[in-house]
SEMAR-738726 format. One line per 2 residues: number of its first residue (from 1); their letters; for each residue x, y, z of C-alpha. Coordinates in steps of 0.1 Angstrom, whole numbers. Layout:
<sites>
NUM> a> X,Y,Z ~ ...
</sites>
This chain:
<sites>
1> ms> -152,198,-1711 ~ -115,202,-1719
3> gw> -120,236,-1735 ~ -135,250,-1703
5> rd> -108,234,-1683 ~ -81,249,-1705
7> ld> -97,283,-1701 ~ -99,280,-1663
9> le> -62,269,-1662 ~ -52,299,-1684
11> ld> -70,323,-1661 ~ -54,305,-1631
13> aw> -20,312,-1647 ~ -29,349,-1649
15> aa> -39,348,-1612 ~ -7,330,-1602
17> ag> 13,358,-1619 ~ -7,384,-1600
19> sm> -23,398,-1631 ~ -59,404,-1643
21> as> -70,392,-1678 ~ -92,420,-1693
23> fw> -121,412,-1716 ~ -147,433,-1735
25> wr> -179,425,-1754 ~ -189,437,-1789
27> dd> -221,428,-1807 ~ -225,438,-1844
29> da> -253,448,-1868 ~ -278,464,-1844
31> at> -304,486,-1860 ~ -338,483,-1843
33> tt> -356,465,-1815 ~ -361,428,-1819
35> pa> -367,398,-1796 ~ -331,389,-1802
37> ld> -319,423,-1790 ~ -341,419,-1759
39> rl> -324,386,-1752 ~ -290,401,-1756
41> lh> -297,429,-1733 ~ -312,405,-1707
43> ia> -279,385,-1707 ~ -259,417,-1703
45> dr> -281,428,-1674 ~ -281,393,-1657
47> tr> -243,389,-1659 ~ -237,427,-1653
49> ip> -211,427,-1681 ~ -208,459,-1702
51> la> -220,455,-1737 ~ -209,476,-1768
53> la> -235,476,-1796 ~ -221,482,-1831
55> vi> -251,501,-1846 ~ -256,507,-1884
57> pa> -263,545,-1886 ~ -283,546,-1918
59> la> -306,519,-1904 ~ -307,530,-1868
61> sd> -343,535,-1855 ~ -359,557,-1829
63> dl> -372,525,-1813 ~ -336,513,-1807
65> ar> -328,547,-1790 ~ -358,543,-1768
67> rl> -350,507,-1760 ~ -315,518,-1748
69> gp> -330,542,-1723 ~ -319,549,-1688
71> et> -324,513,-1677 ~ -295,500,-1698
73> da> -259,511,-1699 ~ -249,496,-1733
75> av> -224,517,-1753 ~ -230,524,-1790
77> lq> -202,521,-1815 ~ -205,530,-1852
79> hg> -209,501,-1876 ~ -199,517,-1908
81> ya> -226,537,-1925 ~ -252,515,-1942
83> hr> -235,481,-1941 ~ -235,481,-1979
85> nh> -210,462,-2000 ~ -192,483,-2025
87> ap> -165,458,-2035 ~ -165,445,-2071
89> dg> -178,411,-2080 ~ -156,383,-2068
91> ak> -139,405,-2041 ~ -144,401,-2004
93> ks> -173,423,-1991 ~ -163,458,-1979
95> el> -180,491,-1973 ~ -149,509,-1964
97> gd> -125,496,-1990 ~ -104,513,-2017
99> dr> -132,509,-2043 ~ -145,544,-2037
101> pv> -129,579,-2031 ~ -117,583,-1995
103> ga> -135,616,-1993 ~ -169,601,-2001
105> il> -164,574,-1975 ~ -154,599,-1948
107> re> -185,620,-1956 ~ -207,590,-1951
109> lr> -190,582,-1919 ~ -193,617,-1906
111> lg> -231,616,-1914 ~ -233,583,-1896
113> re> -215,596,-1865 ~ -238,627,-1863
115> rl> -269,604,-1866 ~ -258,582,-1837
117> ev> -250,612,-1816 ~ -285,626,-1822
119> lf> -301,593,-1814 ~ -280,580,-1785
121> gp> -263,611,-1770 ~ -233,604,-1748
123> ra> -236,566,-1750 ~ -225,569,-1787
125> lp> -187,566,-1787 ~ -165,578,-1815
127> vl> -154,543,-1823 ~ -157,528,-1857
129> vp> -165,491,-1864 ~ -160,485,-1901
131> pw> -186,461,-1916 ~ -171,427,-1923
133> nr> -141,439,-1902 ~ -125,454,-1933
135> ia> -111,489,-1939 ~ -87,503,-1964
137> pt> -54,517,-1950 ~ -62,550,-1968
139> vm> -95,553,-1949 ~ -79,542,-1916
141> ar> -52,569,-1919 ~ -79,596,-1919
143> la> -102,584,-1892 ~ -89,609,-1866
145> sg> -96,638,-1890 ~ -132,625,-1891
147> gf> -136,627,-1854 ~ -130,590,-1845
149> rg> -109,580,-1815 ~ -113,542,-1817
151> ls> -113,514,-1843 ~ -123,478,-1838
153> vy> -119,449,-1863 ~ -111,412,-1857
155> ra> -80,393,-1846 ~ -50,404,-1824
157> ra> -40,439,-1830 ~ -6,447,-1846
159> ta> -4,480,-1830 ~ -23,497,-1801
161> rq> -28,529,-1821 ~ -32,541,-1857
163> gd> -21,576,-1853 ~ -45,592,-1828
165> vs> -69,563,-1830 ~ -69,535,-1804
167> vv> -73,500,-1818 ~ -91,474,-1797
169> na> -102,443,-1816 ~ -124,412,-1811
171> hl> -109,377,-1809 ~ -136,352,-1802
173> dp> -164,349,-1828 ~ -184,318,-1820
175> id> -202,316,-1854 ~ -190,293,-1881
177> wk> -194,318,-1910 ~ -177,298,-1937
179> rt> -195,265,-1934 ~ -228,262,-1914
181> gg> -235,297,-1902 ~ -242,282,-1868
183> fv> -222,276,-1837 ~ -185,269,-1844
185> ge> -185,244,-1815 ~ -174,247,-1779
187> ea> -139,234,-1783 ~ -131,257,-1813
189> al> -146,287,-1796 ~ -128,283,-1764
191> al> -95,276,-1782 ~ -98,310,-1798
193> vt> -101,329,-1765 ~ -76,307,-1746
195> th> -50,311,-1774 ~ -53,348,-1773
197> la> -51,350,-1735 ~ -20,328,-1735
199> ar> -3,348,-1762 ~ -9,380,-1741
201> rl> 4,364,-1709 ~ 36,351,-1726
203> gq> 43,383,-1745 ~ 35,369,-1779
205> ad> 6,393,-1784 ~ -1,428,-1770
207> rd> -7,421,-1733 ~ -27,453,-1729
209> ep> -53,445,-1755 ~ -84,431,-1738
211> tg> -97,398,-1753 ~ -128,406,-1772
213> ll> -160,385,-1775 ~ -179,392,-1807
215> th> -216,383,-1810 ~ -242,388,-1836
217> hl> -276,388,-1819 ~ -296,388,-1851
219> vq> -283,355,-1865 ~ -273,334,-1835
221> de> -286,299,-1832 ~ -295,283,-1798
223> at> -261,267,-1793 ~ -244,301,-1799
225> wd> -267,318,-1774 ~ -261,290,-1748
227> ft> -223,293,-1753 ~ -224,331,-1750
229> sa> -243,330,-1717 ~ -220,303,-1703
231> fl> -188,320,-1714 ~ -199,354,-1699
233> tr> -211,337,-1666 ~ -180,316,-1661
235> tk> -154,342,-1668 ~ -173,368,-1647
237> kh> -168,345,-1617 ~ -131,340,-1621
239> ka> -109,361,-1598 ~ -84,369,-1626
241> ar> -110,380,-1652 ~ -121,417,-1656
243> wl> -147,428,-1681 ~ -143,463,-1693
245> aa> -168,489,-1706 ~ -160,501,-1741
247> as> -151,536,-1730 ~ -125,521,-1707
249> af> -112,497,-1733 ~ -107,526,-1758
251> ai> -96,550,-1730 ~ -124,575,-1739
253> g> -132,595,-1708
</sites>
């Protein structure tokens, strides 16, 4: 239980300093309705914590749009275009890398943004979540011209803005992608979030960047689901923790 104790102590330190530790929640790879999506939305509803779904535009279904009806308040972010790898053999996977002309990538992203706006209306925010959390600097530099106002990848941000685009990343991914594909373990997961919170409090990371939880509802095992629920529930109860909606995190009014 030392990981939970360390998290509580870190949040206590925020409280003692008269500060609030902000959090936000992003879930990747949504495309259609599934039992796993229903489970995710149930947790969001039970905990009353705002959820931001990163939806793949080329795969997004009408069923998903209907499922996110008036009864839910989940925001929709744009998860690339088709979540298709265009990197050469042997390179790290990327849809938005420098392997294709920037103009072609931006045209796809524009089509994707229009698709999400049609399906989801105002809940679709102009925020890009690159598949595999990778994006070429040449693409990033032109996001604002493509209508985007936000960008989210993984790890503590180096800067709060890329031109006119706000950067708000995720910092806690509880899945062990490199080895088992299952839960990374309670101690390791909690160390990720506690380390980022401490770095913010001590001025070693951007204090204003909310600490982001990143889930993947389609592939989570039971241990990851259990941890997700416990983490959300526990932080929600702490007086120094504040969970933000995506629109607030990215300052999109």
